[in-house]
C-alpha positions in Angstrom: 0.0 0.0 0.0 1.6 3.3 -1.1 1.6 6.1 1.4 2.5 9.8 0.9 2.1 11.9 4.0 3.3 15.1 5.7 2.9 16.0 9.4 4.0 19.1 11.3 3.7 19.6 15.1 4.2 23.0 16.8 6.0 21.4 19.7 5.6 22.2 23.4 7.5 25.5 23.8 7.0 27.7 20.7 4.1 30.0 20.1 4.0 29.4 16.4 4.9 26.7 13.9 7.6 27.9 11.6 7.9 24.6 9.7 5.9 24.0 6.5 5.5 20.7 4.8 3.9 19.5 1.6 3.7 16.4 -0.5 1.8 15.5 -3.7 1.7 13.2 -6.7 1.8 15.1 -10.0 -1.7 15.4 -11.5 -0.4 14.5 -15.0 1.5 11.4 -13.7 1.0 9.9 -10.3 4.4 8.2 -10.4 6.1 11.6 -10.1 6.0 13.0 -6.6 7.1 16.0 -4.7 8.0 15.9 -1.0 9.1 19.2 0.6 10.0 20.5 4.1 10.9 24.0 5.0 12.1 25.0 8.5 11.8 28.7 9.1 14.6 30.2 11.0 13.5 30.8 14.6 16.3 33.3 15.2 15.0 35.7 12.6 11.7 37.4 12.0 8.8 35.6 10.4 10.4 32.2 9.8 6.9 30.9 9.2 6.4 33.4 6.3 9.7 32.4 4.7 8.9 28.6 4.9 5.4 29.1 3.4 6.7 31.4 0.7 9.4 28.9 -0.4 7.0 25.9 -0.4 4.3 27.8 -2.4 6.9 28.8 -5.0 8.3 25.3 -5.4 4.8 23.8 -5.5 3.9 26.2 -8.3 7.1 25.4 -10.2 6.5 21.6 -9.9 3.0 21.9 -11.4 4.2 24.1 -14.3 7.5 22.3 -15.2 7.5 19.9 -18.2 6.3 16.6 -17.0 8.8 14.6 -19.1 11.6 16.7 -17.6 10.4 15.9 -14.0 10.3 12.2 -14.8 14.0 12.3 -15.7 15.4 13.8 -12.5 19.0 13.9 -13.7 17.9 16.9 -15.7 16.0 18.7 -12.9 18.8 19.8 -10.6 19.9 22.8 -12.6 16.3 23.9 -13.2 15.6 23.7 -9.5 18.8 25.6 -8.6 17.5 28.4 -10.9 14.1 28.4 -9.3 15.6 28.5 -5.7 17.9 31.4 -6.6 14.9 33.3 -8.0 12.9 32.6 -4.8 15.9 33.8 -2.7 16.1 37.0 -4.7 12.4 37.5 -4.5 12.3 37.1 -0.7 15.3 39.6 -0.2 13.6 42.2 -2.5 10.2 41.7 -0.7 11.3 41.6 2.9 14.9 43.0 2.9 18.3 41.4 3.4 19.0 39.5 6.6 15.4 39.7 7.7 13.9 36.2 7.3 15.1 32.8 6.2 14.3 29.1 5.9 16.0 25.8 5.3 14.7 23.6 2.5 14.8 19.8 2.0 12.9 18.3 -0.9 12.6 15.2 -3.0 11.3 14.7 -6.5 10.5 11.0 -7.3 11.0 10.4 -11.0 10.4 7.4 -13.2 13.6 5.5 -12.2 15.5 7.9 -9.9 14.9 10.3 -7.1 16.4 13.7 -6.6 17.0 14.9 -3.1 17.8 18.6 -2.7 19.0 20.3 0.5 19.7 23.8 1.8 20.3 23.8 5.5 20.1 21.2 8.3 16.9 19.4 7.8 17.6 15.8 6.5 16.6 13.4 3.8 16.7 9.7 4.4 15.9 6.4 2.7 14.9 3.1 4.3 16.4 0.2 2.3 17.2 -3.4 3.1 16.0 -2.7 6.7 18.6 0.1 7.1 18.0 3.8 7.6 20.4 5.8 5.4 20.8 9.6 5.5 21.4 10.9 2.0 21.7 14.6 2.5 24.4 16.4 4.5 23.7 19.0 7.2 24.7 22.6 6.4 25.6 23.3 10.0 28.4 24.5 12.2 29.3 21.0 13.4 28.7 18.7 10.4 32.5 18.8 9.6 33.2 17.2 13.0 31.2 14.2 11.9 32.6 14.1 8.3 36.1 14.2 9.7 35.4 11.3 12.0 35.9 13.3 15.2 32.3 13.0 16.5 29.5 10.5 16.2 26.5 11.9 14.3 24.2 11.4 17.2 26.5 13.5 19.4 26.3 16.6 17.2 23.1 17.6 18.9 24.9 18.3 22.1 27.1 21.1 20.6 25.8 24.6 21.0 26.7 25.4 17.4 24.6 22.5 16.1 21.8 24.8 15.1 24.1 27.4 13.5 23.2 26.7 9.8 25.6 27.6 7.0 23.0 27.7 4.2 19.5 29.0 3.9 17.0 30.7 1.6 15.8 34.3 1.9 18.5 35.8 4.2 21.1 36.9 1.7 22.8 35.9 -1.6 25.8 34.4 0.1 24.0 31.8 2.1 21.8 30.4 -0.7 23.9 27.3 -1.3 22.4 23.9 -2.2 23.4 20.3 -2.5 21.8 17.7 -4.8 21.8 14.0 -4.6 20.4 11.5 -7.2 19.6 8.0 -6.1 17.9 4.9 -7.6 14.2 4.3 -6.8 15.1 1.0 -5.1 14.3 2.1 -1.5 11.2 1.1 0.5 10.7 4.5 2.1 11.8 8.1 1.5 11.7 10.4 4.6 12.4 14.1 5.3 12.8 15.5 8.8 13.3 18.9 10.4 15.9 19.2 13.2 13.0 19.2 15.7 12.9 15.5 15.0 16.6 14.6 14.5 17.9 16.6 17.5 15.7 14.5 19.7 15.7 11.1 18.0 18.8 9.2 16.9 18.7 7.4 13.6 18.4 4.1 15.6 15.3 5.5 17.4 13.7 6.4 14.0 14.6 3.0 12.6 12.8 1.2 15.4 9.6 3.3 14.8 9.7 2.5 11.1 8.8 -1.1 12.0 5.3 -0.1 13.0 3.0 -2.6 11.3 0.4 0.1 10.7 2.2 2.0 8.0 -0.3 4.9 8.1 0.9 5.6 11.7 4.7 5.5 11.2 5.2 9.2 10.6 2.8 10.2 13.4 4.6 8.0 15.8 8.0 9.5 14.9 6.7 13.1 15.3 4.8 12.3 18.5 7.9 10.6 20.0 10.1 13.6 19.2 7.7 16.0 20.8 6.0 14.2 23.7 8.1 11.3 24.9 10.5 11.8 27.8 13.7 10.9 26.1 16.1 11.5 29.0 19.0 12.7 26.9 22.3 13.3 28.6 25.7 14.4 27.4 27.8 11.2 26.8 30.8 10.8 29.0 33.2 10.2 26.1 32.2 13.6 24.6 32.9 15.4 27.9 36.3 13.7 28.2 37.3 14.6 24.6 36.0 18.2 24.5 36.2 20.6 27.4 33.8 23.1 25.9 30.2 23.7 26.9 27.4 21.3 25.8 23.7 21.6 25.6 21.0 19.0 26.0 18.1 19.2 23.5 14.9 19.9 25.5 12.0 17.5 24.8 9.5 19.3 22.7 11.6 22.4 22.4 11.0 22.9 18.7 8.6 22.5 15.9 8.9 18.9 14.6 8.0 18.0 11.1 8.3 15.1 8.6 7.3 13.9 5.2 7.2 10.2 4.2 6.7 8.2 1.0 6.2 4.5 1.5 6.3 2.6 -1.7 4.7 -0.7 -0.6 
């Protein structure tokens, strides 16, 4: 049974939800799908406006773009880059430089391949052969620690600079930097998550929740666990021994938590 679903939760501490999620099958060809997640920047004004503006623009582009082109995702990355830069310029002209911003993670499922596209620190995953695999890379102040092998990925959440993003849309021209990834459509599930999920749940936690026999409840269970469950996180001793700097513990339900999922069967 195919499932295409998007869920966003305001969390327990914020007054507004600055995340915006969307998913759809193309009206001209149901095989071609768009999954999109934008996480408005809480440290700036109107992050909710930025995320909604970006999603609306990409949704409109998706419906208007040539359907044959969308089906062959190898050809889409450059077109998407052009659109994102146009949206970035539009937001700066409309609201001003350094006023609002949002991250963006999206996926376009084509005929044989999937394009994942990322600006910021939300994440795109696939679930394949009973393994959860992160495809995108975080544009954050600490991701290089993980890439260099200095820190485990699950330990990045404890660094105060974890939420210092190095790429976004809407803030200025310099930070509008993207990464594209093209993969085969041989996965069982495709998943996008905001940091409101991945700061609270390790990949191993998410993987366990993917085993829910009721597939319609998988995404809801992940979001609910990130927001409402007492996860009892603590700074690992090995981290404190290796680094003498300050650490922070993600607070349960501290942030908006959002996800989009595509389950093929």
